[in-house]
C-alpha positions in Angstrom: -15.5 49.9 -107.6 -17.8 49.5 -104.6 -17.0 51.2 -101.4 -18.4 50.4 -97.9 -18.3 52.2 -94.6 -17.7 50.1 -91.5 -16.9 50.8 -87.9 -15.1 49.0 -85.1 -17.0 50.5 -82.1 -14.8 48.8 -79.4 -11.9 46.5 -78.7 -13.5 44.6 -75.8 -12.4 41.2 -77.0 -8.7 42.2 -76.7 -6.0 40.3 -78.6 -7.4 37.3 -80.4 -5.6 34.0 -80.7 -4.2 33.6 -84.3 -5.9 30.2 -84.5 -9.2 32.1 -84.7 -8.3 34.1 -87.8 -10.9 32.4 -90.0 -13.7 32.8 -87.5 -15.3 35.8 -89.0 -18.6 34.3 -87.9 -17.8 35.0 -84.2 -19.3 38.1 -82.7 -16.1 38.7 -80.8 -14.2 38.9 -84.1 -15.6 42.4 -84.8 -14.4 43.7 -81.5 -11.0 42.0 -81.5 -7.4 43.0 -82.1 -4.8 40.9 -83.9 -2.1 42.5 -81.7 -2.5 44.6 -78.5 1.0 45.4 -77.1 1.4 47.8 -74.2 -2.2 48.9 -74.2 -4.9 48.4 -71.7 -8.5 47.6 -72.8 -11.0 49.6 -70.9 -14.4 48.1 -69.9 -16.2 50.7 -72.1 -14.3 49.2 -75.1 -11.5 51.6 -75.8 -7.7 51.0 -75.6 -5.2 53.3 -73.9 -1.5 53.4 -73.4 -0.5 51.3 -70.5 1.0 53.0 -67.4 4.7 53.4 -67.2 6.9 51.9 -64.4 8.5 54.0 -61.7 11.8 52.8 -60.3 11.4 51.9 -56.6 14.3 49.7 -55.5 17.3 47.8 -56.9 17.7 44.3 -55.5 21.0 42.4 -54.9 22.3 40.9 -58.1 25.5 39.1 -57.2 26.4 35.7 -55.6 24.0 33.8 -53.4 22.1 36.9 -52.5 21.2 37.7 -56.2 17.5 38.1 -56.9 18.2 36.1 -60.0 18.2 33.0 -57.7 14.7 33.7 -56.5 12.4 36.6 -55.6 8.8 36.8 -54.3 6.4 39.7 -53.9 3.9 39.4 -51.1 1.1 41.9 -50.2 0.5 42.8 -46.5 -2.5 44.9 -45.5 -2.2 46.0 -41.9 -5.1 48.5 -41.8 -7.2 50.7 -44.0 -4.4 53.3 -44.0 -1.3 51.0 -43.8 -0.6 48.4 -46.5 2.8 47.1 -47.7 4.5 45.3 -50.4 7.0 42.7 -49.0 9.9 41.8 -51.3 11.5 38.5 -50.4 15.0 37.6 -51.7 17.6 35.2 -50.3 17.3 35.5 -46.5 16.0 39.1 -46.8 12.7 40.9 -46.8 12.4 44.5 -48.0 9.3 46.6 -47.1 7.7 49.1 -49.6 4.9 51.4 -48.6 3.2 53.9 -51.0 5.9 53.5 -53.6 8.8 54.1 -51.2 11.3 51.7 -49.5 11.2 51.6 -45.6 14.7 52.1 -44.4 16.4 51.3 -41.1 14.3 48.2 -40.3 14.3 47.5 -36.6 16.9 50.3 -36.1 19.4 47.9 -37.8 20.7 50.5 -40.3 19.6 48.1 -43.1 16.6 48.6 -45.5 15.7 44.9 -45.0 14.8 42.3 -42.4 17.0 39.2 -42.1 15.0 36.0 -42.6 15.8 32.3 -42.9 13.8 31.8 -46.1 16.3 31.0 -48.8 15.9 31.9 -52.5 15.3 28.2 -53.5 12.1 28.2 -51.3 10.5 31.4 -52.7 8.9 29.8 -55.8 6.7 27.5 -53.7 6.1 30.0 -50.8 2.5 30.3 -49.7 1.1 32.7 -47.1 -2.0 34.0 -45.4 -2.7 36.9 -43.0 -4.8 37.9 -40.1 -4.6 41.4 -38.5 -0.9 42.1 -37.8 0.4 38.6 -38.4 1.3 36.8 -41.6 1.9 33.1 -41.7 4.3 31.8 -44.4 4.8 28.1 -45.3 6.9 25.9 -47.5 7.1 22.1 -47.4 10.9 22.3 -46.5 10.8 24.8 -43.7 9.0 25.1 -40.4 6.1 27.6 -40.7 7.0 31.1 -39.7 5.0 34.1 -38.6 5.8 37.6 -39.6 4.5 40.4 -37.3 4.3 44.1 -38.0 5.1 46.0 -34.9 4.4 49.5 -33.6 5.4 51.3 -36.8 6.3 50.8 -40.5 10.0 49.9 -39.6 9.3 47.4 -36.9 9.0 43.8 -38.0 9.7 40.4 -36.4 9.9 36.9 -38.0 10.1 33.6 -36.1 9.2 30.0 -36.3 5.8 29.0 -35.1 5.6 27.1 -31.9 2.6 24.8 -32.1 0.4 24.0 -29.1 -0.1 20.6 -30.6 0.6 18.8 -33.9 -1.6 16.0 -35.3 -0.2 12.5 -35.3 0.0 10.0 -38.1 0.9 6.3 -38.1 3.6 6.3 -40.8 5.0 2.9 -39.6 2.7 1.1 -37.1 4.0 -1.7 -34.9 1.8 -3.6 -32.5 3.1 -5.6 -29.4 1.5 -7.4 -26.5 3.4 -6.5 -23.3 3.6 -9.3 -20.7 1.8 -7.4 -17.9 -1.7 -6.6 -16.7 -3.1 -3.1 -17.3 -5.5 -1.3 -15.0 -7.3 2.0 -15.9 -8.4 4.2 -13.0 -11.4 5.4 -15.1 -13.2 4.1 -18.2 -13.2 7.4 -20.2 -11.6 10.8 -20.3 -8.3 11.5 -18.7 -7.2 8.2 -17.3 -4.1 6.8 -15.5 -3.0 3.4 -16.7 -1.0 1.1 -14.4 0.9 -1.9 -15.7 1.7 -5.0 -13.7 5.4 -4.7 -14.6 7.7 -2.1 -16.2 6.7 -1.9 -19.9 6.6 1.8 -20.7 9.3 4.3 -21.7 9.3 8.0 -22.5 9.2 7.2 -26.2 5.7 5.9 -25.8 4.2 9.4 -25.4 1.8 10.0 -28.3 1.5 6.2 -28.9 -1.7 4.2 -28.3 -3.1 1.5 -26.1 -5.8 -0.8 -27.4 -7.8 -2.8 -24.8 -9.7 -6.1 -25.5 -12.7 -6.3 -25.7 -12.8 -2.5 -26.0 -10.9 0.7 -25.2 -8.4 2.9 -27.0 -6.3 5.6 -25.4 -3.5 7.9 -26.5 -0.6 8.2 -24.0 0.0 11.9 -23.2 2.5 11.6 -20.3 5.1 9.2 -19.1 5.2 8.8 -15.3 7.3 5.6 -14.8 7.9 2.3 -16.4 4.6 1.1 -14.9 2.4 4.2 -15.0 1.3 6.5 -17.9 -1.4 9.1 -18.3 -3.7 8.9 -21.3 -6.8 10.4 -23.1 -9.4 7.9 -24.3 -10.6 7.9 -27.8 -12.9 5.0 -27.1 -13.9 4.1 -23.5 -12.6 1.0 -21.7 -15.1 -1.7 -20.7 -14.5 -1.3 -16.9 -11.8 -0.3 -14.4 -10.9 -4.0 -13.8 -7.4 -5.1 -14.7 -6.9 -6.2 -18.3 -5.1 -9.5 -18.5 -1.7 -9.9 -20.1 -2.2 -10.6 -23.8 -5.6 -8.8 -23.8 -4.2 -5.4 -24.6 -1.9 -3.9 -27.2 0.8 -1.2 -27.3 0.5 0.4 -30.7 3.7 2.4 -31.7 4.9 4.2 -34.8 2.7 7.3 -34.5 4.6 10.5 -35.3 3.9 14.2 -35.5 2.7 14.7 -39.0 4.9 17.8 -39.6 8.6 17.7 -38.8 12.0 18.2 -40.4 12.0 14.5 -41.2 8.4 14.3 -42.6 8.2 17.8 -44.1 6.0 20.8 -43.3 2.7 22.2 -44.6 2.6 23.4 -48.2 -0.4 25.7 -48.2 -2.2 27.8 -45.6 -5.4 29.8 -45.2 -7.9 31.1 -42.6 -11.6 30.0 -42.9 -14.4 30.5 -40.5 -12.4 30.7 -37.3 -9.8 28.0 -38.1 -6.3 28.1 -39.5 -6.1 25.5 -42.3 -2.9 23.8 -43.5 -3.0 21.9 -46.8 -0.6 19.2 -47.9 2.9 18.3 -46.7 5.8 16.3 -48.1 4.7 13.1 -46.4 1.0 13.7 -46.7 0.5 15.9 -49.8 -3.3 15.3 -50.1 -4.4 16.0 -46.5 -5.8 19.2 -45.0 -5.7 20.0 -41.3 -7.9 22.6 -39.5 -7.1 24.0 -36.1 -9.5 24.2 -33.2 -11.8 27.2 -33.4 -10.0 30.3 -32.2 -6.9 28.3 -31.2 -4.9 28.7 -34.4 -1.9 26.6 -33.4 -3.7 23.7 -31.8 -4.2 20.9 -34.3 -4.6 17.8 -32.3 -8.2 16.4 -32.2 -9.4 15.4 -28.7 -13.1 15.0 -28.1 -14.5 15.3 -31.7 -16.7 18.3 -30.7 -17.8 20.8 -33.3 -15.0 23.2 -32.4 -12.3 20.5 -32.3 -9.5 20.2 -34.8 -10.4 18.7 -38.2 -8.5 16.5 -40.6 -9.3 14.8 -43.9 -7.5 13.4 -46.9 -8.4 13.6 -50.6 -8.6 10.0 -51.5 -9.3 9.7 -55.2 -8.0 7.6 -58.1 -5.3 10.2 -58.9 -2.6 12.1 -57.0 -3.9 15.3 -55.6 -1.1 17.4 -54.2 -2.7 20.4 -52.6 -1.1 23.6 -54.0 -3.5 26.3 -52.8 -6.7 27.0 -50.7 -9.1 29.8 -50.9 -11.7 30.9 -48.3 -14.8 32.0 -50.3 -18.4 30.9 -50.2 -16.9 27.6 -49.2 -13.4 26.3 -48.5 -12.0 25.7 -52.0 -9.1 23.3 -52.5 -6.8 23.4 -55.6 -4.6 20.4 -56.3 -2.4 19.2 -59.1 -5.1 16.6 -59.9 -8.3 18.6 -59.7 -10.4 21.2 -58.0 -12.5 20.5 -54.9 -14.6 22.3 -52.3 -15.8 21.4 -48.8 -19.7 21.5 -48.9 -21.5 23.3 -46.1 -25.3 23.2 -45.7 -26.7 26.7 -45.3 -24.8 28.4 -42.5 -23.6 25.2 -40.9 -19.9 25.3 -40.1 -17.3 22.7 -40.9 -17.0 20.2 -38.0 -14.9 17.0 -37.6 -17.9 14.9 -38.6 -18.9 17.0 -41.7 -15.6 17.6 -43.3 -15.8 16.0 -46.7 -14.7 17.0 -50.2 -16.6 17.3 -53.5 -14.8 17.2 -56.8 -15.6 19.9 -59.4 -13.1 19.3 -62.2 -10.0 17.4 -63.1 -8.0 20.3 -64.7 -5.3 20.5 -62.0 -3.7 23.8 -60.8 -0.1 24.9 -61.5 2.1 24.8 -58.4 3.7 28.1 -57.4 1.1 30.3 -59.2 -1.3 31.3 -56.5 -5.0 31.5 -57.3 -6.9 34.8 -57.3 -10.5 35.7 -56.5 -12.5 37.7 -59.0 -15.9 39.4 -58.3 -17.7 36.2 -59.3 -15.3 33.3 -58.8 -11.7 32.1 -58.4 -9.2 32.0 -61.3 -6.3 29.7 -61.6 -3.7 28.6 -64.1 -4.2 25.0 -65.3 -1.5 22.6 -64.3 0.2 22.5 -67.7 0.2 26.3 -67.9 -1.8 26.4 -71.1 -5.1 27.8 -69.8 -6.6 30.3 -67.4 -9.7 28.8 -65.7 -12.5 30.2 -63.5 -13.9 28.2 -60.6 -17.3 29.6 -59.7 -20.6 28.7 -58.0 -23.6 28.1 -60.4 -26.9 29.2 -58.9 -28.8 27.1 -61.5 -26.8 23.9 -60.7 -26.3 24.6 -57.0 -22.7 23.5 -57.3 -19.3 24.8 -58.5 -18.3 24.6 -62.2 -15.2 25.5 -64.1 -14.9 27.4 -67.3 -11.9 28.4 -69.5 -11.7 32.1 -69.8 -8.6 32.2 -71.9 -10.2 30.3 -74.8 -9.9 33.2 -77.2 -6.4 34.2 -76.1 -4.5 31.2 -75.0 -1.5 32.2 -77.1 -0.7 34.9 -74.5 0.0 32.3 -71.8 3.6 31.3 -72.3 4.6 29.1 -69.2 3.0 31.4 -66.7 4.7 31.6 -63.3 3.1 34.3 -61.2 -0.4 36.0 -61.1 -1.9 39.0 -59.4 -5.2 40.8 -59.4 -5.9 44.5 -59.1 -9.5 45.1 -58.3 -11.3 48.0 -60.1 -11.5 51.3 -58.2 -13.7 53.3 -60.6 -16.2 52.9 -63.4 -13.7 53.5 -66.2 -11.7 50.4 -65.4 -12.3 46.7 -64.8 -10.4 44.2 -62.7 -6.9 43.7 -64.0 -5.5 40.2 -63.9 -1.7 40.3 -64.6 0.2 37.1 -65.4 4.0 36.8 -65.7 5.2 34.5 -68.5 8.5 32.9 -67.8 9.1 31.9 -71.5 9.7 35.4 -72.7 9.4 37.7 -69.7 6.2 39.3 -70.9 3.0 40.1 -68.9 -0.4 38.9 -70.1 -2.9 41.5 -68.8 -6.6 40.5 -68.7 -9.0 43.4 -68.2 -12.0 41.7 -66.6 -15.6 42.9 -66.0 -17.5 39.6 -65.4 -20.9 41.3 -65.0 -20.7 42.4 -68.6 -18.9 39.2 -69.8 -15.8 41.3 -70.7 -12.5 39.4 -70.7 -10.0 41.5 -72.8 -6.4 40.5 -72.9 -3.3 42.4 -74.0 0.4 41.9 -73.7 2.9 44.1 -71.8 6.6 44.0 -72.8 9.5 46.0 -71.6 13.2 46.5 -72.2 14.1 43.4 -70.2 12.0 40.7 -68.5 9.2 40.7 -66.0 10.0 38.2 -63.2 7.2 38.7 -60.6 4.0 40.7 -60.0 1.9 41.6 -57.0 -0.7 44.1 -56.0 -0.8 46.3 -52.9 -4.5 47.2 -52.7 -4.7 49.4 -55.8 -1.1 49.5 -56.9 0.7 46.9 -59.1 4.4 46.2 -58.5 6.7 44.1 -60.6 10.2 42.7 -60.4 12.1 43.3 -63.6 15.4 41.9 -64.9 17.3 44.4 -67.1 20.7 44.4 -68.7 22.6 47.7 -68.6 26.2 47.9 -69.9 26.3 44.1 -70.1 25.4 43.7 -66.4 22.2 42.0 -65.3 20.3 43.9 -62.7 17.0 43.4 -60.8 14.5 46.2 -59.9 11.2 46.6 -58.1 9.0 48.9 -60.1 5.5 50.4 -59.8 2.9 50.9 -62.5 1.8 54.6 -62.3 -0.7 56.3 -64.5 1.3 59.5 -64.6 4.5 57.7 -65.8 5.1 57.3 -69.6 8.4 55.4 -69.5 9.8 52.2 -67.8 12.3 52.1 -64.9 11.5 55.8 -64.7 13.3 58.4 -62.5 11.6 61.7 -61.8 12.4 65.0 -60.3 11.5 68.6 -60.1 13.5 71.6 -61.3 16.9 70.4 -62.5 19.9 72.1 -63.9 19.6 70.3 -67.2 21.1 67.0 -65.9 19.6 63.8 -64.6 22.0 61.8 -62.4 22.2 58.6 -60.4 20.7 56.5 -63.2 21.3 52.8 -63.6 20.6 52.6 -67.3 24.2 52.9 -68.4 24.5 52.8 -72.2 20.7 53.0 -72.8 18.9 55.6 -74.9 16.2 57.1 -72.6 13.1 59.1 -73.2 13.3 62.6 -71.6 10.2 64.5 -70.7 10.6 68.0 -69.2 7.6 69.8 -67.9 5.3 67.4 -69.9 7.2 68.0 -73.2 9.2 65.1 -74.8 12.8 66.1 -75.6 15.3 64.3 -77.8 16.3 60.9 -76.4 19.6 60.9 -74.4 22.1 58.1 -73.8 23.1 57.5 -70.2 26.8 58.0 -69.6 29.1 55.6 -67.7 28.6 57.8 -64.7 24.9 57.4 -64.8 23.9 60.8 -66.1 22.0 62.4 -69.0 22.0 66.0 -70.2 18.6 67.5 -71.1 18.0 69.7 -74.2 16.7 72.3 -71.8 16.3 72.6 -68.1 13.1 71.4 -66.4 11.1 74.1 -64.6 8.7 72.1 -62.6 9.3 68.4 -63.3 11.1 65.9 -65.4 11.0 62.1 -66.2 13.7 60.0 -67.7 13.2 56.3 -68.4 13.2 53.5 -70.9 10.9 53.8 -73.9 8.4 51.1 -74.6 6.5 50.2 -77.8 2.8 50.9 -78.0 1.2 49.0 -80.9 -2.3 47.7 -81.8 -3.5 46.1 -85.0 -7.1 45.3 -85.9 -8.2 41.9 -87.2 -8.2 41.9 -91.0 -11.1 43.9 -92.3 -13.8 41.7 -93.7 -17.0 42.8 -95.5 -19.9 40.4 -95.4 -22.5 41.1 -98.1 -25.8 39.3 -99.0 -23.8 37.7 -101.8 -21.2 36.3 -99.4 -18.0 37.3 -97.6 -15.0 39.0 -99.3 -12.2 37.2 -97.5 -10.2 36.5 -100.7 -10.9 39.7 -102.5 -8.4 42.6 -102.8 -9.3 45.5 -100.6 -8.1 49.0 -99.8 -8.8 51.2 -96.8 -9.6 54.6 -98.3 -10.2 56.7 -95.2 -10.0 56.2 -91.4 -11.7 58.2 -88.7 -10.2 57.6 -85.3 -12.4 58.4 -82.3 -10.0 59.4 -79.5 -10.3 60.7 -75.9 -7.7 62.8 -74.0 -5.0 62.0 -76.6 -1.8 63.8 -77.4 -0.1 61.6 -79.9 -1.1 58.8 -82.3 0.1 57.2 -85.5 -2.2 55.2 -87.8 -0.8 53.0 -90.5 2.5 54.8 -90.0 1.0 58.2 -90.5 1.3 60.6 -87.6 -2.0 62.2 -86.7 -1.7 66.0 -86.2 -2.6 67.2 -82.6 -0.7 70.5 -82.4 -2.1 73.7 -83.9 0.2 76.4 -85.1 -2.1 79.1 -83.7 -0.2 78.5 -80.4 3.0 80.5 -80.5 4.6 78.5 -77.6 5.6 75.3 -79.4 7.5 74.1 -76.4 4.3 73.9 -74.3 2.9 70.5 -73.7 0.8 69.1 -76.6 -2.9 69.8 -75.8 -4.9 66.7 -75.3 -7.6 66.2 -77.9 -11.0 64.5 -77.6 -13.0 63.9 -80.8 -12.5 62.4 -84.3 -9.2 62.5 -86.2 -9.3 61.7 -90.0 -6.6 59.9 -92.0 -6.8 60.1 -95.8 -4.6 58.8 -98.5 -4.2 55.2 -97.2 -2.7 53.5 -100.3 -2.4 49.9 -101.5 -4.6 47.0 -102.3 -4.2 43.7 -100.5 -6.3 40.6 -99.8 -5.8 41.3 -96.1 -6.2 44.9 -94.8 -5.8 45.9 -91.2 -5.4 49.2 -89.4 -2.3 49.7 -87.3 -2.1 52.1 -84.4 1.2 53.0 -82.7 3.0 55.6 -80.7 6.5 56.9 -81.0 6.3 59.6 -78.4 5.8 59.1 -74.6 2.4 60.9 -74.4 -1.2 60.1 -73.5 -3.3 58.0 -75.9 -6.8 56.6 -75.7 -8.5 55.2 -78.8 -12.3 54.5 -78.5 -13.1 53.2 -81.9 -12.3 53.3 -85.7 -14.6 54.1 -88.6 -13.2 53.3 -92.0 -14.1 53.3 -95.6 -13.0 50.3 -97.6 -13.0 49.7 -101.4 -13.4 46.1 -102.5 -12.1 45.0 -105.9 -14.9 43.7 -108.1 -13.0 40.7 -109.4 -10.8 38.2 -107.6 
């Protein structure tokens, strides 16, 4: 019976969509996994156990205040040394710094800041930041600004008071007052005097149109016969305009208000604050005057004046996000657009236009993220992850689907966050929350090498939100302990090997204050796994032995990877339908303490060490598994872990026997 030696040198394709099972012709097939659960794919090609989750904070879980009604994680970077994770729940904001909750906010005695942002608004919340100030918007609430004060515990939040708000003619009415009208100047700031009382205070921000020419916006009511105005088009002369030869145009309102709705998205770009979309005008963007971030009313149409433009296409384009990149990028429910700029020319009132790139549409509530090459976004229907990037060859933006080989991992995505690489042994990590099953789709990305390697994170419970704080990834989890649903903020940490983990130093054989009532927990004392222990009704577990320097207790999680079915391609053809047997497996590992292959534990501890309760020494090299039994038409190699220890698998070499017949 012929035997062949093959090797899977890397796993850089990540978990492959089952719909591609027959595509053995793809180059990616040889580097793919059929399942990749709770593992991270490294840019060099190996897989390693994902980091565990350290418990940080428990959120309210009852009544209106329950985090189950809505929660949002927001990153706030104040300086190089000071960055924060902000946790918004119903009318509250918690502050986390370096994995610890800031207590006694504003000397209130509470670990949270009281806000007016209810839980129902958190899904569509959008934000941007400049220096110590963050601006948060939602179409149902007046924009607010959040300011970090003199220290970590000083924060203020208040509604924004605008210097001016742009106007829009929602319902225009034109009348011809029975009076003459005389301007004191033809242009600029003018005083208009009527021959009889025709004006009221309600006419402020309305317009006067002269015949044969002249248009002015009323800015101040003086009396029934006198108003002050700013011209948008000069009058013909300062002579009195006859009755019937001028119009009073009313119906202009401030475009943002409680009645008309407020901005939906926000971002800074090249010295302006931009708002995108509102309830009444969902497809319009507004840019402030240069350096005057709260002044949005255009006056003289100079280059530094406020700007405004509407996406008028043959489909509805509700603006859901904006990104300041090479250009101002606009993401809507109907497509993706950008504002073209020639060379280093800035955006001005006369040059603000939109160029369409694609008609995919972007999912509301899932904010877009910027990779090293472009911007990634979830398609409107939630079925695809797309990249929006500039093409040097085409000199325009293009979109491409980067989840083509792994679309099955996107299951109604709701939140997305990006952790940028900090060293050469990792890529950017794009993490997406799936609301269907509470899993995380984790895409390890190194675009310069065309690496997009997805895997799936699961936990005992559901992932509800995810956000990064510079280099740290935080999540909100929903867990059920002793029939009670509870919500936690947790932090991925490389040194943790369990979820919702509690840690300590020297302990008298007991871990206490644990929320995991009724759950069986992993216990690791001084780096050595002990027997699992069940948490008592009082929130305590008893260790097999006391910890000397450190302990960790937390929820176990499953680590599992399975290769694509082994296929041998010979000159005479492939062997897809032939019976096969994997005879021998050589696993190439790095810094690994425990590993099981095809349900066989790989030995890592040598009996020449008399202290068997010392930590298992980490091994780097090749581990061989013999005696793999059984013929089947589909053969795959399964890798798993049953102990909370380190594991990095770099590649698999295997010998396979192929049946000569059918």
